[in-house]
C-alpha positions as CSV (number, residue, x, y, z in Angstrom):
1,M,108.7,116.4,102.3
2,P,108.5,112.9,103.1
3,V,112.1,111.2,103.5
4,E,112.9,107.2,104.0
5,I,116.0,106.6,105.6
6,E,116.9,103.0,106.1
7,R,119.8,100.6,106.3
8,K,119.8,96.9,104.3
9,F,121.7,93.6,105.5
10,L,121.8,90.4,104.2
11,V,120.7,87.6,106.5
12,K,123.3,84.5,107.2
13,D,120.7,82.6,108.7
14,D,117.3,81.1,109.5
15,S,117.2,81.9,113.4
16,W,115.0,85.6,112.9
17,Q,111.9,83.7,111.6
18,E,110.5,81.9,114.9
19,N,107.0,83.6,115.4
20,A,107.7,86.4,113.3
21,P,103.9,87.0,111.2
22,R,104.6,87.3,107.4
23,K,102.5,88.8,104.8
24,L,103.0,87.7,100.5
25,Y,104.0,90.7,98.7
26,Y,103.5,91.4,95.0
27,Q,105.5,94.3,93.5
28,G,106.5,95.9,90.1
29,Y,107.5,98.8,88.6
30,L,106.0,101.4,85.8
31,D,109.4,103.2,85.7
32,R,112.6,101.7,87.3
33,R,115.3,104.2,85.3
34,N,117.6,105.6,87.2
35,G,116.3,108.5,89.2
36,P,112.9,108.4,90.3
37,T,111.2,104.8,90.6
38,V,107.2,104.5,90.5
39,R,106.5,101.1,92.0
40,V,102.6,99.6,92.4
41,R,102.5,97.4,95.3
42,R,99.9,94.5,96.8
43,I,100.1,93.5,100.2
44,E,97.1,91.0,100.3
45,D,93.6,93.0,100.0
46,R,95.7,96.4,99.8
47,A,97.5,98.2,97.1
48,F,100.0,101.0,97.1
49,L,101.3,103.6,94.7
50,T,104.6,104.6,95.8
51,I,107.4,107.1,94.2
52,K,110.7,107.4,95.2
53,G,113.4,109.2,94.5
54,A,116.9,108.2,94.0
55,A,119.0,107.5,97.3
56,K,121.5,109.7,99.1
57,G,123.4,107.6,101.4
58,F,120.6,106.3,103.5
59,A,117.7,108.6,102.8
60,C,115.5,108.6,99.9
61,M,112.4,110.8,99.4
62,E,109.2,108.6,98.7
63,Y,105.6,109.5,98.6
64,E,102.9,106.7,98.9
65,Y,99.6,106.4,98.3
66,E,96.8,103.9,98.9
67,I,95.0,103.1,96.1
68,P,92.1,100.3,95.4
69,V,93.1,96.9,95.3
70,T,91.3,96.3,92.1
71,E,93.1,98.9,90.4
72,G,96.3,98.0,91.7
73,Q,96.7,94.5,90.2
74,E,95.5,96.0,86.8
75,L,98.7,97.8,86.9
76,L,100.2,95.0,88.2
77,D,98.9,92.6,85.4
78,S,99.1,95.5,82.4
79,L,101.3,98.1,82.6
80,C,104.1,97.0,85.2
81,Q,107.5,95.5,83.5
82,Q,107.8,91.7,84.2
83,P,109.3,90.0,85.8
84,L,107.3,90.8,89.4
85,I,108.5,90.9,92.6
86,E,107.0,88.4,94.9
87,K,108.3,88.2,98.4
88,Y,107.2,87.2,102.1
89,R,108.0,89.9,104.0
90,Y,108.3,89.1,107.7
91,L,108.3,91.7,110.8
92,V,110.9,90.7,113.6
93,N,111.1,92.6,116.9
94,F,114.6,92.9,117.9
95,A,116.6,95.1,120.6
96,G,113.0,97.5,120.7
97,M,113.1,98.0,117.0
98,I,111.0,96.3,113.7
99,W,113.2,94.7,111.2
100,E,111.6,93.9,107.9
101,V,112.5,90.7,106.4
102,D,112.1,89.9,102.7
103,F,112.1,86.4,101.7
104,F,112.4,87.1,98.4
105,L,110.3,83.9,96.1
106,N,110.6,82.8,92.6
107,E,113.6,84.7,90.0
108,N,114.8,85.9,93.1
109,N,114.6,83.1,95.6
110,P,116.6,82.2,97.8
111,L,117.9,85.9,98.4
112,V,116.9,87.1,102.3
113,V,117.4,90.9,103.1
114,A,116.5,92.7,106.2
115,E,115.7,96.3,106.5
116,I,115.4,98.6,109.7
117,E,114.1,101.9,109.0
118,L,115.4,104.8,110.9
119,E,114.5,107.9,112.6
120,S,117.6,109.6,111.4
121,V,121.0,109.2,109.6
122,E,122.7,109.4,112.8
123,Q,120.4,106.6,114.6
124,Q,121.9,103.8,116.2
125,F,120.9,100.4,116.7
126,E,121.4,97.4,117.8
127,K,122.5,94.5,115.1
128,P,120.8,91.2,115.8
129,P,122.9,88.1,115.3
130,W,121.6,86.7,112.1
131,L,122.2,89.7,110.1
132,G,125.4,89.4,107.4
133,E,126.6,91.9,105.3
134,E,125.7,95.3,104.8
135,V,124.2,96.0,101.0
136,T,122.5,99.4,101.8
137,G,124.9,101.3,99.0
138,D,124.6,98.6,96.5
139,F,121.8,99.3,93.8
140,R,121.7,95.7,93.0
141,Y,119.8,94.9,96.2
142,S,117.4,97.6,95.7
143,N,113.4,95.6,94.2
144,S,113.5,97.8,91.3
145,F,117.3,96.1,90.3
146,L,115.9,92.8,90.8
147,S,112.5,93.0,88.8
148,A,115.1,93.9,86.0
149,A,118.1,91.5,86.8
150,P,116.9,88.7,89.0
151,Y,119.1,87.6,92.0
152,S,119.0,83.9,90.1
153,T,120.6,85.1,87.0
154,W,123.9,86.7,89.0
155,K,127.1,84.7,88.5
156,M,128.1,84.6,92.1
157,E,131.8,84.7,93.1
158,V,133.5,81.9,94.1
């Protein structure tokens, strides 16, 4: 059974950005209720359909299938709940690990979140100096929640 194990953090500055390659992502949700989510994602000239189970700690079941990009775009345009998530994903190498840093656009700007995928729940890793607060268990930072309640609509604590 495919399992995704990841940790998620806010990003406190942009020192991670130098020379980091990026790709533009569009993603939407066919179903984002509690429990499993069904996501459509387009990354440049590729598209994917992903089914994710509910998170249990740092892990969740994940099944991902590549689909024709034209069909992926049709799903994003016609069947996915709006608004779509739009973000740049940067790949940042730090201490031998690849971090995925998502720089959100439109309704979710100026949110920036970093994720690291791990081999096991117990795996240790070095935290880069640009990491902020860990938000791994906070459902508000899941992309499915951000598509329903964009970051720009949150009431920020003062």
